[in-house]
N, C-alpha and C positions, 0 to 999 in steps of 0.2 A: 504494500500500500504506500510505503514511503516513496518508492520510485514512481509509482503511478500518480500520486499526489504531486510530486515534484514536477512531473511533465505537465500535468493539468494546470498547475498554478504558476509555473515559471515560464513566462513568455520568452524571455531571453534564451533559455535552454531549448525550448521548442523551435524557435527560429534558427538557432545554431545547428541543431540536429537536422533540420529540414533543408539546409543549404545543399545545393547540388554537389559541391566539392566535398561534402562530409558524408557521402553515401556509405562508406565503410563504417564510420562511427554510428550512423543510423542503423545499419544492419546489426552491429554489435549490440546496440541498445535494444532492438526488438528481440534478438536472441536471448538476452538477459531477461527480458520480460517473459518470454516463453518458458525459459528455464524455471523462473520463479513461479509461474502459473502451474507448471508441471509439479513442482514441489508442494504447492498449495493443494492441488487436487489429490496427490498421494497422501498428504498429511490428513486431509479430510476423511479419506477412506480408512486410514490407520486409526484415527480417533474413533470412528464408528466401531471398528472391529475390536479395539482395546476396551472401549466402554461396554460393549455388548458382552465380551468375555468376562470382564470384571463383574458385571451384574449376574451372569450365569454362575460364576464360581462362588460369589459371596452371598447372593440373595435369592437363589433358586427356591421357589416354593414359599417365599415370604410375601407379606403384604407390600413390601417395598418393590418387589419384582412386578407386581400388578400395577403399582403406581408408575413405575418406570415405563412399562409398556404403553400405558395410557398417554404418558407425556410424549413418547416417541411418535405415537399415532397422531397426537394433536399437532406437534411441531413439524414432523418430517415426512410421515407416510403420505399425506395428502398435499404436500407442498411441491409445486412445480419447480421452484428454484432448487430445492433439495434433491429432487430426482435428476434435474439437469446437471447439477454438480457431480453427482455420482456417475451419470452417464458420460459426462465430459471426461471424467477420469478414465473410464473404460475406452472412450474414443482415443484419448491421448496415449494410452498404453497399448492398445490393440490395433489402432488404425494409423494415427498420425498426430503429431503435436498440432494443436489448433493454430490456425494462421492468425497471427496478431498483426494489427495494422495501427498506424498512427495517423490521426487527422489534424489538420491545421486549417482553420477557416476564419474568415472575417465577415462580420455582419455590421452594417452601418449603425444599427441601433444598439446591439449588445457588445460590439467590439470583437476582439480576437478570442477564439476558443480553440482548444487543442485537447485531444483525448486519445486513449489507447483502447482499441476495440478488437472483438472477434468478428470475423466475417461470417454472417449467417449463411450465405450461399455455400461456402465451403463446408459448413457443418451439415447442411441439409442432404447431401448426397450419401450419407451413412444410413444404413437400414436398421440399425440396432437401437435407435432412440426409443425409450418407453413412451407411453401415451402422455404421461405427465410432462416429460421433457419436450415432446412435440407441442403440448399446450403452451409451455413456456416460450419455446422458439417462435411459435405462431404470433405471439404478442410482442415480439422484439422487432426493432428496426433492422435494416440491412446491416448496419454496424451495431453490434451489441457492446454497450459500454462496459468494459472490464471492471473499472472501479465500482460502479453501481452494483454489478452482479456480485462481486466479492463482498461488498458491504452488506448486501441483503442476506446472503448466506451466512456470513460471519455473525450477523445479528441473531439469527436463529440459534446458531451454535452457542453463542455466549449466553443467551437466555436459558438454553437447556443446561449448560454447565453450571450456571449459578444455581438453578433449581436442584440439579443433581448433588452438588456440594452441600447445600442446605439440608436436603433429605438425608444424606449420609451422616451429617452431624446430628440430626435428630435421631436417626436409627441407632447410632453408636454413642449417644450422649452419656450413658452410664460408664462405658469404657473410657471415653475421653475424660470424664470427671475423675475416674480412678487414676488414669495416667497423669493428669495434672496434679493430683494429690501426691502421687509417688515422686513426681519431679520436684515438688516443693519440699517434700521430706528429704530427698537427695540433696537439694541445695542447702538445707539447714544442716544436715550431717557434714557436708563438705565444708561449710563455713566453720563448724565446730572443730573439725579435724585441722583445718588450716590455722585456727587460732592457737592450737596447742603447740 
């Protein structure tokens, strides 16, 4: 996001990269964006897998597991952006890294704008998009704004992670309180030994 935001907010940088004689620099910039997008997509799937495994290992058959599944359904199962991110990860791994592009435009009323995008047309020739992903794609412009897409999905993930952490603290509150008591007892004993 830092690199995407830098490009979108720094007109001098955008103009510099777009210069004809900076073509190699421009290509390096887009390759870096593509690399970072690939890492983001891989990390998204890794987080899903690790969280699911943690829930299965620690909470199978508990009330917490049922709440977890409800929250997953609420935030992710019916979410077009969530399915699109998962499918885009599969597209990236099994087909091709998505084509990223940079735009630079000027409007008399709004001034200069610049953004990094995915090209919808290059994505649409893949046959393995799920229905939810196709729903998402059908509502997008020809150039899909990468920063907006990432912010939208990351917002869902952050909402879930905050909920998940709160629920874990609730579920393990007795154990956490016991641990805190033991840590305080250890600190007291340590200070007593240190004074001797």
